NULO-386598 format. One record per atom (N, C-alpha, C): residue number from 0; residue in three letters; atom name; x, y, z. Coordinates in Angstrom, 3 decimals, padded with zeros to 6 digits, always signed. Layout:
ATOM / n / res / atom / u / v / w
ATOM / NUM / ALA / CA / X / Y / Z;
...
END
This chain:
ATOM / n / res / atom / u / v / w
ATOM / 0 / UNK / N / +152.486 / +099.827 / +114.217;
ATOM / 0 / UNK / CA / +153.406 / +099.185 / +115.146;
ATOM / 0 / UNK / C / +153.149 / +099.715 / +116.563;
ATOM / 1 / UNK / N / +153.314 / +098.836 / +117.520;
ATOM / 1 / UNK / CA / +153.138 / +099.211 / +118.927;
ATOM / 1 / UNK / C / +154.239 / +100.192 / +119.321;
ATOM / 2 / UNK / N / +153.868 / +101.204 / +120.034;
ATOM / 2 / UNK / CA / +154.842 / +102.203 / +120.455;
ATOM / 2 / UNK / C / +155.621 / +101.702 / +121.666;
ATOM / 3 / UNK / N / +156.880 / +102.101 / +121.720;
ATOM / 3 / UNK / CA / +157.734 / +101.630 / +122.803;
ATOM / 3 / UNK / C / +157.188 / +102.002 / +124.177;
ATOM / 4 / UNK / N / +156.483 / +103.146 / +124.290;
ATOM / 4 / UNK / CA / +155.961 / +103.506 / +125.608;
ATOM / 4 / UNK / C / +154.846 / +102.565 / +126.065;
ATOM / 5 / UNK / N / +154.111 / +101.951 / +125.117;
ATOM / 5 / UNK / CA / +153.088 / +100.960 / +125.481;
ATOM / 5 / UNK / C / +153.759 / +099.696 / +126.029;
ATOM / 6 / UNK / N / +154.867 / +099.308 / +125.414;
ATOM / 6 / UNK / CA / +155.611 / +098.130 / +125.877;
ATOM / 6 / UNK / C / +156.169 / +098.410 / +127.265;
ATOM / 7 / UNK / N / +156.779 / +099.578 / +127.423;
ATOM / 7 / UNK / CA / +157.346 / +099.958 / +128.726;
ATOM / 7 / UNK / C / +156.259 / +099.982 / +129.804;
ATOM / 8 / UNK / N / +155.089 / +100.508 / +129.469;
ATOM / 8 / UNK / CA / +153.985 / +100.586 / +130.421;
ATOM / 8 / UNK / C / +153.557 / +099.182 / +130.846;
ATOM / 9 / UNK / N / +153.407 / +098.269 / +129.861;
ATOM / 9 / UNK / CA / +153.033 / +096.895 / +130.192;
ATOM / 9 / UNK / C / +154.100 / +096.254 / +131.082;
ATOM / 10 / UNK / N / +155.370 / +096.365 / +130.673;
ATOM / 10 / UNK / CA / +156.456 / +095.736 / +131.446;
ATOM / 10 / UNK / C / +156.533 / +096.298 / +132.860;
ATOM / 11 / UNK / N / +156.385 / +097.595 / +132.994;
ATOM / 11 / UNK / CA / +156.443 / +098.218 / +134.313;
ATOM / 11 / UNK / C / +155.349 / +097.648 / +135.215;
ATOM / 12 / UNK / N / +154.127 / +097.588 / +134.704;
ATOM / 12 / UNK / CA / +153.011 / +097.061 / +135.492;
ATOM / 12 / UNK / C / +153.211 / +095.575 / +135.802;
ATOM / 13 / UNK / N / +153.585 / +094.788 / +134.785;
ATOM / 13 / UNK / CA / +153.800 / +093.348 / +134.971;
ATOM / 13 / UNK / C / +154.885 / +093.111 / +136.028;
ATOM / 14 / UNK / N / +156.008 / +093.818 / +135.888;
ATOM / 14 / UNK / CA / +157.130 / +093.600 / +136.790;
ATOM / 14 / UNK / C / +156.820 / +094.085 / +138.206;
ATOM / 15 / UNK / N / +156.008 / +095.113 / +138.330;
ATOM / 15 / UNK / CA / +155.594 / +095.593 / +139.653;
ATOM / 15 / UNK / C / +154.738 / +094.530 / +140.349;
ATOM / 16 / UNK / N / +153.758 / +093.984 / +139.633;
ATOM / 16 / UNK / CA / +152.897 / +092.924 / +140.188;
ATOM / 16 / UNK / C / +153.749 / +091.693 / +140.499;
ATOM / 17 / UNK / N / +154.631 / +091.330 / +139.574;
ATOM / 17 / UNK / CA / +155.474 / +090.135 / +139.739;
ATOM / 17 / UNK / C / +156.377 / +090.249 / +140.962;
ATOM / 18 / UNK / N / +156.939 / +091.428 / +141.192;
ATOM / 18 / UNK / CA / +157.843 / +091.567 / +142.333;
ATOM / 18 / UNK / C / +157.074 / +091.594 / +143.655;
ATOM / 19 / UNK / N / +155.815 / +092.026 / +143.621;
ATOM / 19 / UNK / CA / +155.002 / +092.044 / +144.846;
ATOM / 19 / UNK / C / +154.372 / +090.686 / +145.145;
ATOM / 20 / UNK / N / +153.795 / +090.056 / +144.109;
ATOM / 20 / UNK / CA / +152.988 / +088.847 / +144.317;
ATOM / 20 / UNK / C / +153.556 / +087.602 / +143.645;
ATOM / 21 / UNK / N / +154.600 / +087.758 / +142.844;
ATOM / 21 / UNK / CA / +155.089 / +086.622 / +142.067;
ATOM / 21 / UNK / C / +154.317 / +086.484 / +140.766;
ATOM / 22 / UNK / N / +154.655 / +085.463 / +140.007;
ATOM / 22 / UNK / CA / +154.036 / +085.207 / +138.705;
ATOM / 22 / UNK / C / +153.365 / +083.845 / +138.752;
ATOM / 23 / UNK / N / +152.183 / +083.767 / +138.200;
ATOM / 23 / UNK / CA / +151.495 / +082.477 / +138.081;
ATOM / 23 / UNK / C / +151.842 / +081.911 / +136.703;
ATOM / 24 / UNK / N / +152.340 / +080.686 / +136.678;
ATOM / 24 / UNK / CA / +152.739 / +080.040 / +135.429;
ATOM / 24 / UNK / C / +151.676 / +079.058 / +134.988;
ATOM / 25 / UNK / N / +151.353 / +079.110 / +133.696;
ATOM / 25 / UNK / CA / +150.438 / +078.117 / +133.151;
ATOM / 25 / UNK / C / +151.168 / +076.784 / +133.145;
ATOM / 26 / UNK / N / +150.510 / +075.753 / +133.639;
ATOM / 26 / UNK / CA / +151.116 / +074.418 / +133.710;
ATOM / 26 / UNK / C / +150.991 / +073.722 / +132.352;
ATOM / 27 / UNK / N / +151.797 / +074.160 / +131.409;
ATOM / 27 / UNK / CA / +151.790 / +073.538 / +130.086;
ATOM / 27 / UNK / C / +153.024 / +072.656 / +129.991;
ATOM / 28 / UNK / N / +152.890 / +071.467 / +129.398;
ATOM / 28 / UNK / CA / +154.030 / +070.541 / +129.322;
ATOM / 28 / UNK / C / +155.286 / +071.181 / +128.725;
ATOM / 29 / UNK / N / +155.120 / +072.004 / +127.677;
ATOM / 29 / UNK / CA / +156.290 / +072.617 / +127.037;
ATOM / 29 / UNK / C / +156.962 / +073.640 / +127.954;
ATOM / 30 / UNK / N / +156.184 / +074.314 / +128.793;
ATOM / 30 / UNK / CA / +156.760 / +075.274 / +129.743;
ATOM / 30 / UNK / C / +157.558 / +074.543 / +130.820;
ATOM / 31 / UNK / N / +156.965 / +073.494 / +131.375;
ATOM / 31 / UNK / CA / +157.612 / +072.720 / +132.435;
ATOM / 31 / UNK / C / +158.892 / +072.071 / +131.921;
ATOM / 32 / UNK / N / +158.831 / +071.468 / +130.731;
ATOM / 32 / UNK / CA / +160.019 / +070.779 / +130.213;
ATOM / 32 / UNK / C / +161.134 / +071.759 / +129.857;
ATOM / 33 / UNK / N / +160.788 / +072.957 / +129.387;
ATOM / 33 / UNK / CA / +161.816 / +073.961 / +129.070;
ATOM / 33 / UNK / C / +162.535 / +074.398 / +130.338;
ATOM / 34 / UNK / N / +161.778 / +074.639 / +131.398;
ATOM / 34 / UNK / CA / +162.402 / +075.046 / +132.662;
ATOM / 34 / UNK / C / +163.318 / +073.941 / +133.186;
ATOM / 35 / UNK / N / +162.840 / +072.701 / +133.120;
ATOM / 35 / UNK / CA / +163.666 / +071.567 / +133.579;
ATOM / 35 / UNK / C / +164.946 / +071.486 / +132.770;
ATOM / 36 / UNK / N / +164.819 / +071.597 / +131.445;
ATOM / 36 / UNK / CA / +165.973 / +071.494 / +130.562;
ATOM / 36 / UNK / C / +167.005 / +072.583 / +130.877;
ATOM / 37 / UNK / N / +166.530 / +073.788 / +131.222;
ATOM / 37 / UNK / CA / +167.433 / +074.900 / +131.522;
ATOM / 37 / UNK / C / +167.873 / +074.908 / +132.991;
ATOM / 38 / UNK / N / +167.345 / +073.974 / +133.783;
ATOM / 38 / UNK / CA / +167.692 / +073.921 / +135.194;
ATOM / 38 / UNK / C / +167.120 / +075.087 / +135.982;
ATOM / 39 / UNK / N / +165.925 / +075.538 / +135.594;
ATOM / 39 / UNK / CA / +165.285 / +076.682 / +136.245;
ATOM / 39 / UNK / C / +163.972 / +076.258 / +136.883;
ATOM / 40 / UNK / N / +163.553 / +077.024 / +137.888;
ATOM / 40 / UNK / CA / +162.212 / +076.844 / +138.437;
ATOM / 40 / UNK / C / +161.465 / +078.173 / +138.265;
ATOM / 41 / UNK / N / +160.196 / +078.201 / +138.676;
ATOM / 41 / UNK / CA / +159.385 / +079.406 / +138.462;
ATOM / 41 / UNK / C / +159.970 / +080.629 / +139.158;
ATOM / 42 / UNK / N / +160.527 / +080.436 / +140.349;
ATOM / 42 / UNK / CA / +161.117 / +081.557 / +141.089;
ATOM / 42 / UNK / C / +162.314 / +082.131 / +140.339;
ATOM / 43 / UNK / N / +163.198 / +081.253 / +139.856;
ATOM / 43 / UNK / CA / +164.375 / +081.721 / +139.106;
ATOM / 43 / UNK / C / +163.978 / +082.388 / +137.798;
ATOM / 44 / UNK / N / +163.008 / +081.810 / +137.091;
ATOM / 44 / UNK / CA / +162.538 / +082.410 / +135.838;
ATOM / 44 / UNK / C / +162.005 / +083.816 / +136.120;
ATOM / 45 / UNK / N / +161.224 / +083.950 / +137.190;
ATOM / 45 / UNK / CA / +160.671 / +085.265 / +137.549;
ATOM / 45 / UNK / C / +161.783 / +086.247 / +137.884;
ATOM / 46 / UNK / N / +162.663 / +085.859 / +138.824;
ATOM / 46 / UNK / CA / +163.689 / +086.784 / +139.323;
ATOM / 46 / UNK / C / +164.765 / +087.107 / +138.291;
ATOM / 47 / UNK / N / +165.244 / +086.098 / +137.568;
ATOM / 47 / UNK / CA / +166.387 / +086.298 / +136.672;
ATOM / 47 / UNK / C / +165.976 / +086.747 / +135.270;
ATOM / 48 / UNK / N / +164.771 / +086.368 / +134.835;
ATOM / 48 / UNK / CA / +164.394 / +086.623 / +133.441;
ATOM / 48 / UNK / C / +163.236 / +087.614 / +133.329;
ATOM / 49 / UNK / N / +162.084 / +087.274 / +133.893;
ATOM / 49 / UNK / CA / +160.893 / +088.111 / +133.688;
ATOM / 49 / UNK / C / +161.031 / +089.511 / +134.277;
ATOM / 50 / UNK / N / +161.667 / +089.617 / +135.442;
ATOM / 50 / UNK / CA / +161.826 / +090.944 / +136.052;
ATOM / 50 / UNK / C / +162.877 / +091.786 / +135.334;
ATOM / 51 / UNK / N / +163.604 / +091.174 / +134.403;
ATOM / 51 / UNK / CA / +164.649 / +091.897 / +133.672;
ATOM / 51 / UNK / C / +164.347 / +092.094 / +132.189;
ATOM / 52 / UNK / N / +163.137 / +091.741 / +131.756;
ATOM / 52 / UNK / CA / +162.787 / +091.961 / +130.349;
ATOM / 52 / UNK / C / +162.723 / +093.459 / +130.069;
ATOM / 53 / UNK / N / +163.107 / +093.834 / +128.846;
ATOM / 53 / UNK / CA / +163.022 / +095.229 / +128.414;
ATOM / 53 / UNK / C / +162.319 / +095.279 / +127.059;
ATOM / 54 / UNK / N / +162.098 / +096.488 / +126.566;
ATOM / 54 / UNK / CA / +161.460 / +096.600 / +125.247;
ATOM / 54 / UNK / C / +162.328 / +095.983 / +124.158;
ATOM / 55 / UNK / N / +163.630 / +095.851 / +124.377;
ATOM / 55 / UNK / CA / +164.500 / +095.194 / +123.386;
ATOM / 55 / UNK / C / +164.152 / +093.717 / +123.219;
ATOM / 56 / UNK / N / +163.523 / +093.112 / +124.231;
ATOM / 56 / UNK / CA / +163.133 / +091.701 / +124.173;
ATOM / 56 / UNK / C / +161.744 / +091.511 / +123.570;
ATOM / 57 / UNK / N / +161.044 / +092.613 / +123.306;
ATOM / 57 / UNK / CA / +159.679 / +092.576 / +122.773;
ATOM / 57 / UNK / C / +159.657 / +091.983 / +121.367;
ATOM / 58 / UNK / N / +158.675 / +091.099 / +121.132;
ATOM / 58 / UNK / CA / +158.492 / +090.510 / +119.795;
ATOM / 58 / UNK / C / +157.172 / +090.941 / +119.151;
ATOM / 59 / UNK / N / +156.067 / +090.760 / +119.892;
ATOM / 59 / UNK / CA / +154.768 / +091.130 / +119.326;
ATOM / 59 / UNK / C / +153.729 / +091.280 / +120.431;
ATOM / 60 / UNK / N / +152.638 / +091.886 / +120.061;
ATOM / 60 / UNK / CA / +151.543 / +092.035 / +120.996;
ATOM / 60 / UNK / C / +151.115 / +093.496 / +121.073;
ATOM / 61 / UNK / N / +150.042 / +093.742 / +121.753;
ATOM / 61 / UNK / CA / +149.252 / +092.757 / +122.504;
ATOM / 61 / UNK / C / +148.390 / +091.879 / +121.583;
ATOM / 62 / UNK / N / +148.322 / +090.604 / +121.916;
ATOM / 62 / UNK / CA / +147.543 / +089.618 / +121.160;
ATOM / 62 / UNK / C / +146.389 / +089.128 / +122.019;
ATOM / 63 / UNK / N / +145.329 / +088.669 / +121.377;
ATOM / 63 / UNK / CA / +144.248 / +087.999 / +122.109;
ATOM / 63 / UNK / C / +144.651 / +086.541 / +122.264;
ATOM / 64 / UNK / N / +144.499 / +086.007 / +123.466;
ATOM / 64 / UNK / CA / +144.863 / +084.619 / +123.718;
ATOM / 64 / UNK / C / +143.697 / +083.940 / +124.414;
ATOM / 65 / UNK / N / +142.910 / +083.188 / +123.666;
ATOM / 65 / UNK / CA / +141.728 / +082.496 / +124.176;
ATOM / 65 / UNK / C / +140.860 / +083.479 / +124.962;
ATOM / 66 / UNK / N / +140.585 / +083.177 / +126.218;
ATOM / 66 / UNK / CA / +139.705 / +084.044 / +127.017;
ATOM / 66 / UNK / C / +140.484 / +085.058 / +127.834;
ATOM / 67 / UNK / N / +141.782 / +085.148 / +127.569;
ATOM / 67 / UNK / CA / +142.622 / +086.040 / +128.358;
ATOM / 67 / UNK / C / +142.627 / +087.443 / +127.778;
ATOM / 68 / UNK / N / +142.926 / +088.415 / +128.634;
ATOM / 68 / UNK / CA / +143.134 / +089.758 / +128.090;
ATOM / 68 / UNK / C / +144.402 / +089.759 / +127.249;
ATOM / 69 / UNK / N / +144.774 / +090.895 / +126.773;
ATOM / 69 / UNK / CA / +145.897 / +090.966 / +125.852;
ATOM / 69 / UNK / C / +147.168 / +090.336 / +126.408;
ATOM / 70 / UNK / N / +147.843 / +089.589 / +125.543;
ATOM / 70 / UNK / CA / +149.096 / +088.924 / +125.901;
ATOM / 70 / UNK / C / +150.225 / +089.560 / +125.098;
ATOM / 71 / UNK / N / +151.369 / +089.679 / +125.730;
ATOM / 71 / UNK / CA / +152.542 / +090.299 / +125.125;
ATOM / 71 / UNK / C / +153.638 / +089.248 / +124.983;
ATOM / 72 / UNK / N / +154.306 / +089.258 / +123.829;
ATOM / 72 / UNK / CA / +155.316 / +088.240 / +123.546;
ATOM / 72 / UNK / C / +156.724 / +088.837 / +123.542;
ATOM / 73 / UNK / N / +157.612 / +088.109 / +124.182;
ATOM / 73 / UNK / CA / +159.010 / +088.510 / +124.291;
ATOM / 73 / UNK / C / +159.874 / +087.308 / +123.958;
ATOM / 74 / UNK / N / +161.145 / +087.551 / +123.739;
ATOM / 74 / UNK / CA / +162.072 / +086.462 / +123.467;
ATOM / 74 / UNK / C / +163.385 / +086.695 / +124.186;
ATOM / 75 / UNK / N / +164.026 / +085.604 / +124.589;
ATOM / 75 / UNK / CA / +165.328 / +085.679 / +125.257;
ATOM / 75 / UNK / C / +166.151 / +084.478 / +124.838;
ATOM / 76 / UNK / N / +167.435 / +084.695 / +124.634;
ATOM / 76 / UNK / CA / +168.325 / +083.561 / +124.411;
ATOM / 76 / UNK / C / +168.864 / +083.152 / +125.769;
ATOM / 77 / UNK / N / +168.560 / +081.929 / +126.168;
ATOM / 77 / UNK / CA / +168.967 / +081.414 / +127.471;
ATOM / 77 / UNK / C / +169.724 / +080.112 / +127.249;
ATOM / 78 / UNK / N / +170.986 / +080.109 / +127.648;
ATOM / 78 / UNK / CA / +171.852 / +078.924 / +127.479;
ATOM / 78 / UNK / C / +171.770 / +078.387 / +126.047;
ATOM / 79 / UNK / N / +171.798 / +079.300 / +125.075;
ATOM / 79 / UNK / CA / +171.803 / +078.911 / +123.670;
ATOM / 79 / UNK / C / +170.446 / +078.570 / +123.083;
ATOM / 80 / UNK / N / +169.393 / +078.643 / +123.871;
ATOM / 80 / UNK / CA / +168.044 / +078.340 / +123.385;
ATOM / 80 / UNK / C / +167.271 / +079.638 / +123.186;
ATOM / 81 / UNK / N / +166.562 / +079.726 / +122.058;
ATOM / 81 / UNK / CA / +165.728 / +080.886 / +121.775;
ATOM / 81 / UNK / C / +164.379 / +080.658 / +122.458;
ATOM / 82 / UNK / N / +164.155 / +081.319 / +123.592;
ATOM / 82 / UNK / CA / +162.960 / +081.073 / +124.398;
ATOM / 82 / UNK / C / +161.884 / +082.120 / +124.113;
ATOM / 83 / UNK / N / +160.694 / +081.612 / +123.826;
ATOM / 83 / UNK / CA / +159.501 / +082.423 / +123.553;
ATOM / 83 / UNK / C / +158.763 / +082.602 / +124.878;
ATOM / 84 / UNK / N / +158.477 / +083.841 / +125.233;
ATOM / 84 / UNK / CA / +157.850 / +084.160 / +126.517;
ATOM / 84 / UNK / C / +156.589 / +084.979 / +126.249;
ATOM / 85 / UNK / N / +155.449 / +084.466 / +126.709;
ATOM / 85 / UNK / CA / +154.190 / +085.200 / +126.532;
ATOM / 85 / UNK / C / +153.628 / +085.519 / +127.907;
ATOM / 86 / UNK / N / +153.352 / +086.810 / +128.133;
ATOM / 86 / UNK / CA / +152.916 / +087.305 / +129.443;
ATOM / 86 / UNK / C / +151.590 / +088.043 / +129.342;
ATOM / 87 / UNK / N / +150.847 / +088.035 / +130.439;
ATOM / 87 / UNK / CA / +149.616 / +088.811 / +130.511;
ATOM / 87 / UNK / C / +149.348 / +089.220 / +131.952;
ATOM / 88 / UNK / N / +148.460 / +090.189 / +132.098;
ATOM / 88 / UNK / CA / +147.999 / +090.622 / +133.414;
ATOM / 88 / UNK / C / +146.494 / +090.380 / +133.447;
ATOM / 89 / UNK / N / +146.041 / +089.660 / +134.473;
ATOM / 89 / UNK / CA / +144.622 / +089.354 / +134.607;
ATOM / 89 / UNK / C / +144.089 / +090.089 / +135.823;
ATOM / 90 / UNK / N / +142.973 / +090.797 / +135.611;
ATOM / 90 / UNK / CA / +142.344 / +091.513 / +136.723;
ATOM / 90 / UNK / C / +141.024 / +090.853 / +137.066;
ATOM / 91 / UNK / N / +140.895 / +090.423 / +138.341;
ATOM / 91 / UNK / CA / +139.645 / +089.851 / +138.835;
ATOM / 91 / UNK / C / +139.331 / +090.515 / +140.156;
ATOM / 92 / UNK / N / +138.110 / +090.989 / +140.292;
ATOM / 92 / UNK / CA / +137.675 / +091.654 / +141.524;
ATOM / 92 / UNK / C / +138.668 / +092.738 / +141.950;
ATOM / 93 / UNK / N / +139.079 / +093.543 / +141.007;
ATOM / 93 / UNK / CA / +140.006 / +094.671 / +141.223;
ATOM / 93 / UNK / C / +141.394 / +094.240 / +141.703;
ATOM / 94 / UNK / N / +141.704 / +092.953 / +141.616;
ATOM / 94 / UNK / CA / +143.046 / +092.473 / +141.953;
ATOM / 94 / UNK / C / +143.719 / +092.016 / +140.677;
ATOM / 95 / UNK / N / +144.956 / +092.448 / +140.513;
ATOM / 95 / UNK / CA / +145.695 / +092.079 / +139.303;
ATOM / 95 / UNK / C / +146.735 / +091.012 / +139.621;
ATOM / 96 / UNK / N / +146.876 / +090.057 / +138.690;
ATOM / 96 / UNK / CA / +147.899 / +089.027 / +138.806;
ATOM / 96 / UNK / C / +148.690 / +088.941 / +137.516;
ATOM / 97 / UNK / N / +149.974 / +088.649 / +137.658;
ATOM / 97 / UNK / CA / +150.868 / +088.493 / +136.509;
ATOM / 97 / UNK / C / +150.913 / +087.015 / +136.136;
ATOM / 98 / UNK / N / +150.732 / +086.732 / +134.852;
ATOM / 98 / UNK / CA / +150.750 / +085.353 / +134.368;
ATOM / 98 / UNK / C / +151.799 / +085.174 / +133.280;
ATOM / 99 / UNK / N / +152.479 / +084.042 / +133.331;
ATOM / 99 / UNK / CA / +153.362 / +083.620 / +132.242;
ATOM / 99 / UNK / C / +152.644 / +082.481 / +131.531;
ATOM / 100 / UNK / N / +152.159 / +082.766 / +130.334;
ATOM / 100 / UNK / CA / +151.402 / +081.791 / +129.549;
ATOM / 100 / UNK / C / +152.354 / +080.822 / +128.861;
ATOM / 101 / UNK / N / +153.430 / +081.367 / +128.279;
ATOM / 101 / UNK / CA / +154.387 / +080.552 / +127.526;
ATOM / 101 / UNK / C / +155.806 / +080.834 / +127.968;
ATOM / 102 / UNK / N / +156.570 / +079.759 / +128.087;
ATOM / 102 / UNK / CA / +158.000 / +079.857 / +128.354;
ATOM / 102 / UNK / C / +158.603 / +078.591 / +127.757;
ATOM / 103 / UNK / N / +158.871 / +078.649 / +126.444;
ATOM / 103 / UNK / CA / +159.356 / +077.443 / +125.753;
ATOM / 103 / UNK / C / +160.178 / +077.829 / +124.536;
ATOM / 104 / UNK / N / +160.828 / +076.840 / +123.955;
ATOM / 104 / UNK / CA / +161.626 / +077.059 / +122.748;
ATOM / 104 / UNK / C / +160.722 / +077.643 / +121.669;
ATOM / 105 / UNK / N / +161.207 / +078.669 / +121.000;
ATOM / 105 / UNK / CA / +160.419 / +079.284 / +119.940;
ATOM / 105 / UNK / C / +160.260 / +078.311 / +118.769;
ATOM / 106 / UNK / N / +159.043 / +078.244 / +118.222;
ATOM / 106 / UNK / CA / +158.779 / +077.359 / +117.093;
ATOM / 106 / UNK / C / +159.002 / +078.063 / +115.755;
ATOM / 107 / UNK / N / +159.202 / +079.388 / +115.819;
ATOM / 107 / UNK / CA / +159.464 / +080.147 / +114.597;
ATOM / 107 / UNK / C / +160.468 / +081.248 / +114.928;
ATOM / 108 / UNK / N / +161.135 / +081.783 / +113.916;
ATOM / 108 / UNK / CA / +162.078 / +082.886 / +114.209;
ATOM / 108 / UNK / C / +161.337 / +084.067 / +114.834;
ATOM / 109 / UNK / N / +161.937 / +084.648 / +115.852;
ATOM / 109 / UNK / CA / +161.308 / +085.789 / +116.527;
ATOM / 109 / UNK / C / +161.797 / +087.093 / +115.916;
ATOM / 110 / UNK / N / +160.884 / +088.032 / +115.809;
ATOM / 110 / UNK / CA / +161.184 / +089.346 / +115.259;
ATOM / 110 / UNK / C / +161.266 / +090.340 / +116.416;
ATOM / 111 / UNK / N / +162.365 / +091.075 / +116.477;
ATOM / 111 / UNK / CA / +162.570 / +092.052 / +117.552;
ATOM / 111 / UNK / C / +162.604 / +093.461 / +116.944;
ATOM / 112 / UNK / N / +161.448 / +094.154 / +116.905;
ATOM / 112 / UNK / CA / +161.415 / +095.462 / +116.260;
ATOM / 112 / UNK / C / +162.247 / +096.542 / +116.949;
ATOM / 113 / UNK / N / +162.624 / +096.347 / +118.213;
ATOM / 113 / UNK / CA / +163.358 / +097.384 / +118.940;
ATOM / 113 / UNK / C / +164.835 / +097.037 / +119.175;
ATOM / 114 / UNK / N / +165.359 / +096.106 / +118.386;
ATOM / 114 / UNK / CA / +166.791 / +095.790 / +118.502;
ATOM / 114 / UNK / C / +167.520 / +096.388 / +117.350;
END
């Protein structure tokens, strides 16, 4: 099992990059429609949700996601919806960016090992 300090380390780095540079969201139809349904935009999702994730919201990871470096999965109940959130940090030319790969209704029950 992933140790809580690894989750904290990832979240700290992700949230530091996110608060400095913002988060880049993958333009996936399910992500866009979930935000619309919840009445949120990328800025609100970043400020109200992603910057406030803790290890208690951790579900799984790090996972390999296509050509991306390790992705970390979290879950949040937002307005009664169980939202699946997958995040990663991409480093190119020594610059790091925070990415939100997934932000949509969970398709399966989420497991929270730290709750």
